[in-house]
PyMOL CGO cylinders between C-alpha atoms (Angstrom):
from pymol import cmd
from pymol.cgo import CYLINDER

trace = [
    CYLINDER, -5.37, 8.84, -0.34, -2.29, 10.42, -1.83, 0.3, 1, 1, 1, 1, 1, 1,
    CYLINDER, -2.29, 10.42, -1.83, 1.33, 9.86, -1.00, 0.3, 1, 1, 1, 1, 1, 1,
    CYLINDER, 1.33, 9.86, -1.00, 2.44, 10.78, 2.82, 0.3, 1, 1, 1, 1, 1, 1,
    CYLINDER, 2.44, 10.78, 2.82, 5.36, 9.75, 4.51, 0.3, 1, 1, 1, 1, 1, 1,
    CYLINDER, 5.36, 9.75, 4.51, 4.09, 6.50, 5.04, 0.3, 1, 1, 1, 1, 1, 1,
    CYLINDER, 4.09, 6.50, 5.04, 3.91, 5.71, 1.70, 0.3, 1, 1, 1, 1, 1, 1,
    CYLINDER, 3.91, 5.71, 1.70, 7.25, 6.98, 0.99, 0.3, 1, 1, 1, 1, 1, 1,
    CYLINDER, 7.25, 6.98, 0.99, 8.70, 4.55, 3.30, 0.3, 1, 1, 1, 1, 1, 1,
    CYLINDER, 8.70, 4.55, 3.30, 6.85, 1.91, 1.54, 0.3, 1, 1, 1, 1, 1, 1,
    CYLINDER, 6.85, 1.91, 1.54, 8.20, 3.09, -1.87, 0.3, 1, 1, 1, 1, 1, 1,
    CYLINDER, 8.20, 3.09, -1.87, 11.70, 3.20, -0.61, 0.3, 1, 1, 1, 1, 1, 1,
    CYLINDER, 11.70, 3.20, -0.61, 11.27, -0.23, 0.80, 0.3, 1, 1, 1, 1, 1, 1,
    CYLINDER, 11.27, -0.23, 0.80, 9.60, -1.53, -2.23, 0.3, 1, 1, 1, 1, 1, 1,
    CYLINDER, 9.60, -1.53, -2.23, 12.08, -0.23, -4.79, 0.3, 1, 1, 1, 1, 1, 1,
    CYLINDER, 12.08, -0.23, -4.79, 15.15, -2.02, -2.96, 0.3, 1, 1, 1, 1, 1, 1,
    CYLINDER, 15.15, -2.02, -2.96, 13.46, -5.00, -3.61, 0.3, 1, 1, 1, 1, 1, 1,
    CYLINDER, 13.46, -5.00, -3.61, 12.89, -4.70, -7.47, 0.3, 1, 1, 1, 1, 1, 1,
    CYLINDER, 12.89, -4.70, -7.47, 15.46, -5.96, -10.02, 0.3, 1, 1, 1, 1, 1, 1,
    CYLINDER, 15.46, -5.96, -10.02, 16.89, -2.56, -10.26, 0.3, 1, 1, 1, 1, 1, 1,
    CYLINDER, 16.89, -2.56, -10.26, 17.22, -1.74, -6.70, 0.3, 1, 1, 1, 1, 1, 1,
    CYLINDER, 17.22, -1.74, -6.70, 17.32, 2.02, -7.23, 0.3, 1, 1, 1, 1, 1, 1,
    CYLINDER, 17.32, 2.02, -7.23, 14.93, 4.59, -9.04, 0.3, 1, 1, 1, 1, 1, 1,
    CYLINDER, 14.93, 4.59, -9.04, 16.96, 5.24, -11.83, 0.3, 1, 1, 1, 1, 1, 1,
    CYLINDER, 16.96, 5.24, -11.83, 15.65, 3.16, -14.91, 0.3, 1, 1, 1, 1, 1, 1,
    CYLINDER, 15.65, 3.16, -14.91, 12.93, 1.49, -12.61, 0.3, 1, 1, 1, 1, 1, 1,
    CYLINDER, 12.93, 1.49, -12.61, 9.62, 0.77, -14.83, 0.3, 1, 1, 1, 1, 1, 1,
    CYLINDER, 9.62, 0.77, -14.83, 6.76, 2.04, -12.18, 0.3, 1, 1, 1, 1, 1, 1,
    CYLINDER, 6.76, 2.04, -12.18, 3.16, 1.75, -13.08, 0.3, 1, 1, 1, 1, 1, 1,
    CYLINDER, 3.16, 1.75, -13.08, 0.90, 3.75, -10.82, 0.3, 1, 1, 1, 1, 1, 1,
    CYLINDER, 0.90, 3.75, -10.82, -2.89, 3.25, -10.23, 0.3, 1, 1, 1, 1, 1, 1,
    CYLINDER, -2.89, 3.25, -10.23, -4.56, 6.57, -10.13, 0.3, 1, 1, 1, 1, 1, 1,
    CYLINDER, -4.56, 6.57, -10.13, -3.80, 10.17, -10.66, 0.3, 1, 1, 1, 1, 1, 1,
    CYLINDER, -3.80, 10.17, -10.66, -2.02, 10.25, -7.27, 0.3, 1, 1, 1, 1, 1, 1,
    CYLINDER, -2.02, 10.25, -7.27, -0.89, 13.56, -5.54, 0.3, 1, 1, 1, 1, 1, 1,
    CYLINDER, -0.89, 13.56, -5.54, 1.83, 14.16, -3.00, 0.3, 1, 1, 1, 1, 1, 1,
    CYLINDER, 1.83, 14.16, -3.00, 0.69, 15.47, 0.20, 0.3, 1, 1, 1, 1, 1, 1,
    CYLINDER, 0.69, 15.47, 0.20, 2.16, 18.58, 1.72, 0.3, 1, 1, 1, 1, 1, 1,
    CYLINDER, 2.16, 18.58, 1.72, 3.58, 17.00, 5.08, 0.3, 1, 1, 1, 1, 1, 1,
    CYLINDER, 3.58, 17.00, 5.08, 6.09, 15.12, 2.92, 0.3, 1, 1, 1, 1, 1, 1,
    CYLINDER, 6.09, 15.12, 2.92, 7.91, 18.19, 2.31, 0.3, 1, 1, 1, 1, 1, 1,
    CYLINDER, 7.91, 18.19, 2.31, 9.09, 17.73, -1.41, 0.3, 1, 1, 1, 1, 1, 1,
    CYLINDER, 9.09, 17.73, -1.41, 8.76, 20.77, -3.90, 0.3, 1, 1, 1, 1, 1, 1,
    CYLINDER, 8.76, 20.77, -3.90, 6.49, 18.30, -5.92, 0.3, 1, 1, 1, 1, 1, 1,
    CYLINDER, 6.49, 18.30, -5.92, 2.59, 17.96, -5.57, 0.3, 1, 1, 1, 1, 1, 1,
    CYLINDER, 2.59, 17.96, -5.57, 2.01, 15.68, -8.33, 0.3, 1, 1, 1, 1, 1, 1,
    CYLINDER, 2.01, 15.68, -8.33, 3.51, 11.96, -8.14, 0.3, 1, 1, 1, 1, 1, 1,
    CYLINDER, 3.51, 11.96, -8.14, 4.19, 11.38, -11.62, 0.3, 1, 1, 1, 1, 1, 1,
    CYLINDER, 4.19, 11.38, -11.62, 6.37, 14.50, -11.72, 0.3, 1, 1, 1, 1, 1, 1,
    CYLINDER, 6.37, 14.50, -11.72, 8.30, 13.59, -8.96, 0.3, 1, 1, 1, 1, 1, 1,
    CYLINDER, 8.30, 13.59, -8.96, 8.86, 10.01, -10.10, 0.3, 1, 1, 1, 1, 1, 1,
    CYLINDER, 8.86, 10.01, -10.10, 9.97, 11.46, -13.31, 0.3, 1, 1, 1, 1, 1, 1,
    CYLINDER, 9.97, 11.46, -13.31, 12.70, 13.68, -11.82, 0.3, 1, 1, 1, 1, 1, 1,
    CYLINDER, 12.70, 13.68, -11.82, 14.44, 11.00, -9.65, 0.3, 1, 1, 1, 1, 1, 1,
    CYLINDER, 14.44, 11.00, -9.65, 14.77, 8.46, -13.23, 0.3, 1, 1, 1, 1, 1, 1,
    CYLINDER, 14.77, 8.46, -13.23, 11.71, 6.38, -12.54, 0.3, 1, 1, 1, 1, 1, 1,
    CYLINDER, 11.71, 6.38, -12.54, 9.93, 5.46, -16.01, 0.3, 1, 1, 1, 1, 1, 1,
    CYLINDER, 9.93, 5.46, -16.01, 6.60, 6.26, -14.82, 0.3, 1, 1, 1, 1, 1, 1,
    CYLINDER, 6.60, 6.26, -14.82, 3.21, 5.61, -16.24, 0.3, 1, 1, 1, 1, 1, 1,
    CYLINDER, 3.21, 5.61, -16.24, -0.16, 5.94, -14.37, 0.3, 1, 1, 1, 1, 1, 1,
    CYLINDER, -0.16, 5.94, -14.37, -3.59, 4.53, -15.14, 0.3, 1, 1, 1, 1, 1, 1,
    CYLINDER, -3.59, 4.53, -15.14, -6.69, 6.53, -14.37, 0.3, 1, 1, 1, 1, 1, 1,
    CYLINDER, -6.69, 6.53, -14.37, -10.12, 6.37, -15.85, 0.3, 1, 1, 1, 1, 1, 1,
    CYLINDER, -10.12, 6.37, -15.85, -10.00, 10.31, -15.41, 0.3, 1, 1, 1, 1, 1, 1,
    CYLINDER, -10.00, 10.31, -15.41, -6.75, 10.69, -17.36, 0.3, 1, 1, 1, 1, 1, 1,
    CYLINDER, -6.75, 10.69, -17.36, -5.71, 13.71, -15.55, 0.3, 1, 1, 1, 1, 1, 1,
    CYLINDER, -5.71, 13.71, -15.55, -2.07, 14.74, -14.46, 0.3, 1, 1, 1, 1, 1, 1,
    CYLINDER, -2.07, 14.74, -14.46, -0.51, 12.70, -17.51, 0.3, 1, 1, 1, 1, 1, 1,
    CYLINDER, -0.51, 12.70, -17.51, -2.23, 9.36, -16.75, 0.3, 1, 1, 1, 1, 1, 1,
    CYLINDER, -2.23, 9.36, -16.75, -3.41, 7.23, -19.53, 0.3, 1, 1, 1, 1, 1, 1,
    CYLINDER, -3.41, 7.23, -19.53, -7.04, 6.86, -19.47, 0.3, 1, 1, 1, 1, 1, 1,
    CYLINDER, -7.04, 6.86, -19.47, -7.84, 3.15, -18.60, 0.3, 1, 1, 1, 1, 1, 1,
    CYLINDER, -7.84, 3.15, -18.60, -10.45, 1.58, -16.63, 0.3, 1, 1, 1, 1, 1, 1,
    CYLINDER, -10.45, 1.58, -16.63, -9.06, -0.50, -14.17, 0.3, 1, 1, 1, 1, 1, 1,
    CYLINDER, -9.06, -0.50, -14.17, -12.38, -2.64, -13.72, 0.3, 1, 1, 1, 1, 1, 1,
    CYLINDER, -12.38, -2.64, -13.72, -11.94, -3.99, -17.07, 0.3, 1, 1, 1, 1, 1, 1,
    CYLINDER, -11.94, -3.99, -17.07, -8.67, -5.93, -18.58, 0.3, 1, 1, 1, 1, 1, 1,
    CYLINDER, -8.67, -5.93, -18.58, -5.64, -3.79, -19.42, 0.3, 1, 1, 1, 1, 1, 1,
    CYLINDER, -5.64, -3.79, -19.42, -4.19, -4.02, -22.79, 0.3, 1, 1, 1, 1, 1, 1,
    CYLINDER, -4.19, -4.02, -22.79, -2.12, -7.31, -22.89, 0.3, 1, 1, 1, 1, 1, 1,
    CYLINDER, -2.12, -7.31, -22.89, 1.23, -5.18, -24.53, 0.3, 1, 1, 1, 1, 1, 1,
    CYLINDER, 1.23, -5.18, -24.53, 1.35, -3.79, -21.05, 0.3, 1, 1, 1, 1, 1, 1,
    CYLINDER, 1.35, -3.79, -21.05, 1.30, -7.29, -19.36, 0.3, 1, 1, 1, 1, 1, 1,
    CYLINDER, 1.30, -7.29, -19.36, 4.78, -7.74, -17.51, 0.3, 1, 1, 1, 1, 1, 1,
    CYLINDER, 4.78, -7.74, -17.51, 6.40, -4.76, -18.25, 0.3, 1, 1, 1, 1, 1, 1,
    CYLINDER, 6.40, -4.76, -18.25, 6.55, -3.02, -14.86, 0.3, 1, 1, 1, 1, 1, 1,
    CYLINDER, 6.55, -3.02, -14.86, 9.11, -3.48, -11.92, 0.3, 1, 1, 1, 1, 1, 1,
    CYLINDER, 9.11, -3.48, -11.92, 6.77, -2.00, -9.56, 0.3, 1, 1, 1, 1, 1, 1,
    CYLINDER, 6.77, -2.00, -9.56, 3.12, -1.79, -9.57, 0.3, 1, 1, 1, 1, 1, 1,
    CYLINDER, 3.12, -1.79, -9.57, 1.30, 0.81, -6.82, 0.3, 1, 1, 1, 1, 1, 1,
    CYLINDER, 1.30, 0.81, -6.82, -2.28, 1.48, -5.61, 0.3, 1, 1, 1, 1, 1, 1,
    CYLINDER, -2.28, 1.48, -5.61, -2.03, 4.28, -3.14, 0.3, 1, 1, 1, 1, 1, 1,
    CYLINDER, -2.03, 4.28, -3.14, -5.86, 4.78, -2.70, 0.3, 1, 1, 1, 1, 1, 1,
    CYLINDER, -5.86, 4.78, -2.70, -7.42, 3.72, -5.94, 0.3, 1, 1, 1, 1, 1, 1,
    CYLINDER, -7.42, 3.72, -5.94, -8.41, -0.03, -5.92, 0.3, 1, 1, 1, 1, 1, 1,
    CYLINDER, -8.41, -0.03, -5.92, -11.18, 0.59, -3.19, 0.3, 1, 1, 1, 1, 1, 1,
    CYLINDER, -11.18, 0.59, -3.19, -12.95, 3.08, -5.62, 0.3, 1, 1, 1, 1, 1, 1,
    CYLINDER, -12.95, 3.08, -5.62, -13.04, 0.79, -8.51, 0.3, 1, 1, 1, 1, 1, 1,
    CYLINDER, -13.04, 0.79, -8.51, -16.61, -0.50, -7.81, 0.3, 1, 1, 1, 1, 1, 1,
    CYLINDER, -16.61, -0.50, -7.81, -17.46, -2.69, -10.90, 0.3, 1, 1, 1, 1, 1, 1,
    CYLINDER, -17.46, -2.69, -10.90, -14.98, -4.95, -10.45, 0.3, 1, 1, 1, 1, 1, 1,
    CYLINDER, -14.98, -4.95, -10.45, -12.38, -5.47, -7.55, 0.3, 1, 1, 1, 1, 1, 1,
    CYLINDER, -12.38, -5.47, -7.55, -11.40, -8.61, -9.30, 0.3, 1, 1, 1, 1, 1, 1,
    CYLINDER, -11.40, -8.61, -9.30, -10.15, -7.01, -12.12, 0.3, 1, 1, 1, 1, 1, 1,
    CYLINDER, -10.15, -7.01, -12.12, -8.43, -4.09, -10.45, 0.3, 1, 1, 1, 1, 1, 1,
    CYLINDER, -8.43, -4.09, -10.45, -6.28, -6.74, -8.58, 0.3, 1, 1, 1, 1, 1, 1,
    CYLINDER, -6.28, -6.74, -8.58, -5.81, -8.96, -11.63, 0.3, 1, 1, 1, 1, 1, 1,
    CYLINDER, -5.81, -8.96, -11.63, -4.78, -5.92, -13.58, 0.3, 1, 1, 1, 1, 1, 1,
    CYLINDER, -4.78, -5.92, -13.58, -2.19, -5.15, -10.84, 0.3, 1, 1, 1, 1, 1, 1,
    CYLINDER, -2.19, -5.15, -10.84, -0.71, -8.99, -11.12, 0.3, 1, 1, 1, 1, 1, 1,
    CYLINDER, -0.71, -8.99, -11.12, -0.52, -8.67, -14.94, 0.3, 1, 1, 1, 1, 1, 1,
    CYLINDER, -0.52, -8.67, -14.94, 0.96, -5.54, -15.23, 0.3, 1, 1, 1, 1, 1, 1,
    CYLINDER, 0.96, -5.54, -15.23, 4.01, -6.71, -12.87, 0.3, 1, 1, 1, 1, 1, 1,
    CYLINDER, 4.01, -6.71, -12.87, 6.65, -8.60, -14.10, 0.3, 1, 1, 1, 1, 1, 1,
    CYLINDER, 6.65, -8.60, -14.10, 8.18, -11.70, -12.38, 0.3, 1, 1, 1, 1, 1, 1,
    CYLINDER, 8.18, -11.70, -12.38, 10.41, -10.67, -9.58, 0.3, 1, 1, 1, 1, 1, 1,
    CYLINDER, 10.41, -10.67, -9.58, 8.84, -7.36, -9.53, 0.3, 1, 1, 1, 1, 1, 1,
    CYLINDER, 8.84, -7.36, -9.53, 6.56, -5.91, -6.60, 0.3, 1, 1, 1, 1, 1, 1,
    CYLINDER, 6.56, -5.91, -6.60, 2.98, -4.64, -5.93, 0.3, 1, 1, 1, 1, 1, 1,
    CYLINDER, 2.98, -4.64, -5.93, 2.66, -1.78, -3.29, 0.3, 1, 1, 1, 1, 1, 1,
    CYLINDER, 2.66, -1.78, -3.29, -0.81, -1.09, -1.70, 0.3, 1, 1, 1, 1, 1, 1,
    CYLINDER, -0.81, -1.09, -1.70, -2.22, 1.14, 1.02, 0.3, 1, 1, 1, 1, 1, 1,
    CYLINDER, -2.22, 1.14, 1.02, -5.69, 0.24, 1.12, 0.3, 1, 1, 1, 1, 1, 1,
    CYLINDER, -5.69, 0.24, 1.12, -8.29, 1.51, 3.91, 0.3, 1, 1, 1, 1, 1, 1,
    CYLINDER, -8.29, 1.51, 3.91, -8.49, -0.99, 6.90, 0.3, 1, 1, 1, 1, 1, 1,
    CYLINDER, -8.49, -0.99, 6.90, -12.20, -2.59, 7.43, 0.3, 1, 1, 1, 1, 1, 1,
    CYLINDER, -12.20, -2.59, 7.43, -13.99, -0.61, 10.35, 0.3, 1, 1, 1, 1, 1, 1,
    CYLINDER, -13.99, -0.61, 10.35, -12.23, 2.53, 9.52, 0.3, 1, 1, 1, 1, 1, 1,
    CYLINDER, -12.23, 2.53, 9.52, -12.28, 5.63, 6.84, 0.3, 1, 1, 1, 1, 1, 1,
    CYLINDER, -12.28, 5.63, 6.84, -16.08, 5.62, 7.48, 0.3, 1, 1, 1, 1, 1, 1,
    CYLINDER, -16.08, 5.62, 7.48, -17.84, 6.57, 3.91, 0.3, 1, 1, 1, 1, 1, 1,
    CYLINDER, -17.84, 6.57, 3.91, -14.68, 6.67, 2.25, 0.3, 1, 1, 1, 1, 1, 1,
    CYLINDER, -14.68, 6.67, 2.25, -15.21, 4.14, -0.22, 0.3, 1, 1, 1, 1, 1, 1,
    CYLINDER, -15.21, 4.14, -0.22, -17.34, 0.86, -1.21, 0.3, 1, 1, 1, 1, 1, 1,
    CYLINDER, -17.34, 0.86, -1.21, -14.39, -1.73, -0.41, 0.3, 1, 1, 1, 1, 1, 1,
    CYLINDER, -14.39, -1.73, -0.41, -12.46, -2.37, 2.95, 0.3, 1, 1, 1, 1, 1, 1,
    CYLINDER, -12.46, -2.37, 2.95, -9.74, -4.73, 3.78, 0.3, 1, 1, 1, 1, 1, 1,
    CYLINDER, -9.74, -4.73, 3.78, -8.11, -6.69, 6.02, 0.3, 1, 1, 1, 1, 1, 1,
    CYLINDER, -8.11, -6.69, 6.02, -4.44, -8.15, 6.43, 0.3, 1, 1, 1, 1, 1, 1,
    CYLINDER, -4.44, -8.15, 6.43, -5.89, -11.38, 6.26, 0.3, 1, 1, 1, 1, 1, 1,
    CYLINDER, -5.89, -11.38, 6.26, -7.65, -10.55, 2.83, 0.3, 1, 1, 1, 1, 1, 1,
    CYLINDER, -7.65, -10.55, 2.83, -4.07, -9.81, 1.81, 0.3, 1, 1, 1, 1, 1, 1,
    CYLINDER, -4.07, -9.81, 1.81, -2.55, -12.89, 3.06, 0.3, 1, 1, 1, 1, 1, 1,
    CYLINDER, -2.55, -12.89, 3.06, -5.29, -14.85, 1.21, 0.3, 1, 1, 1, 1, 1, 1,
    CYLINDER, -5.29, -14.85, 1.21, -4.57, -13.17, -2.02, 0.3, 1, 1, 1, 1, 1, 1,
    CYLINDER, -4.57, -13.17, -2.02, -0.84, -13.58, -1.75, 0.3, 1, 1, 1, 1, 1, 1,
    CYLINDER, -0.84, -13.58, -1.75, -1.19, -17.47, -0.72, 0.3, 1, 1, 1, 1, 1, 1,
    CYLINDER, -1.19, -17.47, -0.72, -3.50, -18.11, -3.42, 0.3, 1, 1, 1, 1, 1, 1,
    CYLINDER, -3.50, -18.11, -3.42, -1.17, -16.22, -6.09, 0.3, 1, 1, 1, 1, 1, 1,
    CYLINDER, -1.17, -16.22, -6.09, 2.00, -17.33, -5.16, 0.3, 1, 1, 1, 1, 1, 1,
    CYLINDER, 2.00, -17.33, -5.16, 3.30, -13.89, -4.01, 0.3, 1, 1, 1, 1, 1, 1,
    CYLINDER, 3.30, -13.89, -4.01, 5.71, -13.56, -1.31, 0.3, 1, 1, 1, 1, 1, 1,
    CYLINDER, 5.71, -13.56, -1.31, 4.62, -11.06, 1.28, 0.3, 1, 1, 1, 1, 1, 1,
    CYLINDER, 4.62, -11.06, 1.28, 7.25, -8.81, 2.11, 0.3, 1, 1, 1, 1, 1, 1,
    CYLINDER, 7.25, -8.81, 2.11, 5.13, -6.46, 4.25, 0.3, 1, 1, 1, 1, 1, 1,
    CYLINDER, 5.13, -6.46, 4.25, 1.46, -6.70, 5.32, 0.3, 1, 1, 1, 1, 1, 1,
    CYLINDER, 1.46, -6.70, 5.32, 0.72, -4.52, 8.30, 0.3, 1, 1, 1, 1, 1, 1,
    CYLINDER, 0.72, -4.52, 8.30, -1.54, -1.87, 9.71, 0.3, 1, 1, 1, 1, 1, 1,
    CYLINDER, -1.54, -1.87, 9.71, -0.76, 1.79, 10.37, 0.3, 1, 1, 1, 1, 1, 1,
    CYLINDER, -0.76, 1.79, 10.37, -2.66, 4.30, 11.91, 0.3, 1, 1, 1, 1, 1, 1,
    CYLINDER, -2.66, 4.30, 11.91, -2.78, 7.41, 9.68, 0.3, 1, 1, 1, 1, 1, 1,
    CYLINDER, -2.78, 7.41, 9.68, -4.94, 9.40, 12.00, 0.3, 1, 1, 1, 1, 1, 1,
    CYLINDER, -4.94, 9.40, 12.00, -6.73, 7.91, 15.25, 0.3, 1, 1, 1, 1, 1, 1,
    CYLINDER, -6.73, 7.91, 15.25, -8.83, 11.13, 15.94, 0.3, 1, 1, 1, 1, 1, 1,
    CYLINDER, -8.83, 11.13, 15.94, -10.68, 10.59, 12.94, 0.3, 1, 1, 1, 1, 1, 1,
    CYLINDER, -10.68, 10.59, 12.94, -10.20, 6.46, 12.94, 0.3, 1, 1, 1, 1, 1, 1,
    CYLINDER, -10.20, 6.46, 12.94, -8.15, 6.37, 9.69, 0.3, 1, 1, 1, 1, 1, 1,
    CYLINDER, -8.15, 6.37, 9.69, -5.98, 3.27, 9.42, 0.3, 1, 1, 1, 1, 1, 1,
    CYLINDER, -5.98, 3.27, 9.42, -4.32, 1.68, 6.36, 0.3, 1, 1, 1, 1, 1, 1,
    CYLINDER, -4.32, 1.68, 6.36, -3.14, -1.62, 5.37, 0.3, 1, 1, 1, 1, 1, 1,
    CYLINDER, -3.14, -1.62, 5.37, 0.49, -1.30, 3.99, 0.3, 1, 1, 1, 1, 1, 1,
    CYLINDER, 0.49, -1.30, 3.99, 1.72, -4.30, 1.88, 0.3, 1, 1, 1, 1, 1, 1,
    CYLINDER, 1.72, -4.30, 1.88, 4.35, -5.06, -0.41, 0.3, 1, 1, 1, 1, 1, 1,
    CYLINDER, 4.35, -5.06, -0.41, 4.02, -8.50, -2.44, 0.3, 1, 1, 1, 1, 1, 1,
    CYLINDER, 4.02, -8.50, -2.44, 6.65, -9.84, -4.69, 0.3, 1, 1, 1, 1, 1, 1,
    CYLINDER, 6.65, -9.84, -4.69, 5.47, -11.62, -7.79, 0.3, 1, 1, 1, 1, 1, 1,
    CYLINDER, 5.47, -11.62, -7.79, 7.81, -14.49, -7.64, 0.3, 1, 1, 1, 1, 1, 1,
    CYLINDER, 7.81, -14.49, -7.64, 6.23, -16.67, -10.27, 0.3, 1, 1, 1, 1, 1, 1,
    CYLINDER, 6.23, -16.67, -10.27, 4.78, -15.99, -13.87, 0.3, 1, 1, 1, 1, 1, 1,
    CYLINDER, 4.78, -15.99, -13.87, 1.56, -17.83, -12.77, 0.3, 1, 1, 1, 1, 1, 1,
    CYLINDER, 1.56, -17.83, -12.77, -1.75, -17.15, -14.12, 0.3, 1, 1, 1, 1, 1, 1,
    CYLINDER, -1.75, -17.15, -14.12, -4.05, -14.94, -11.58, 0.3, 1, 1, 1, 1, 1, 1,
    CYLINDER, -4.05, -14.94, -11.58, -6.72, -16.80, -9.88, 0.3, 1, 1, 1, 1, 1, 1,
    CYLINDER, -6.72, -16.80, -9.88, -9.95, -17.05, -11.28, 0.3, 1, 1, 1, 1, 1, 1,
    CYLINDER, -9.95, -17.05, -11.28, -13.11, -14.88, -10.10, 0.3, 1, 1, 1, 1, 1, 1,
    CYLINDER, -13.11, -14.88, -10.10, -14.59, -17.71, -7.98, 0.3, 1, 1, 1, 1, 1, 1,
    CYLINDER, -14.59, -17.71, -7.98, -11.48, -18.20, -5.99, 0.3, 1, 1, 1, 1, 1, 1,
    CYLINDER, -11.48, -18.20, -5.99, -10.98, -14.57, -5.75, 0.3, 1, 1, 1, 1, 1, 1,
    CYLINDER, -10.98, -14.57, -5.75, -14.38, -14.09, -3.89, 0.3, 1, 1, 1, 1, 1, 1,
    CYLINDER, -14.38, -14.09, -3.89, -12.87, -16.85, -1.47, 0.3, 1, 1, 1, 1, 1, 1,
    CYLINDER, -12.87, -16.85, -1.47, -10.19, -14.56, -0.43, 0.3, 1, 1, 1, 1, 1, 1,
    CYLINDER, -10.19, -14.56, -0.43, -12.40, -12.47, 1.61, 0.3, 1, 1, 1, 1, 1, 1,
    CYLINDER, -12.40, -12.47, 1.61, -14.44, -15.61, 3.44, 0.3, 1, 1, 1, 1, 1, 1,
    CYLINDER, -14.44, -15.61, 3.44, -11.30, -17.37, 4.10, 0.3, 1, 1, 1, 1, 1, 1,
]
cmd.load_cgo(trace, "trace")
């Protein structure tokens, strides 16, 4: 999906909530090889380069390994050496394309995020973005995921991206307040059915 003005709003809000409170020195893990949309109005097209230019210690994981990302299959467990290393973990249009294991994609976010850090999502709302991906989400799903993992919900709302194309996003910021284990796969499947 890329980084739009809506996503920059989420990023600014999320950064202010991290232990650093500002970009300089912040450790960030980005899921995907994300580009910045032209309408944002900055002179960067690759998110990694922009974040590094403002002092963020930026790491991105993407199966393709483009734009300086580390080739990682998010449908499988990430290396334990990365666990708890990031103030902020972001998903701006990647997780809905992880077809073989949604469980591991969300669990990896949890495990990469340090206690007190934040996880930031933009996800396609169920019933919109027809044909975009295999998975779609609701705010109820995010609330259930947060409750079951002891996350603090900072933001969980629907934003219309393009009304004429029926494109709406769930924008959420979840704080990892505790160092508890991520829920098991059976519990994870219940998030959608509650």
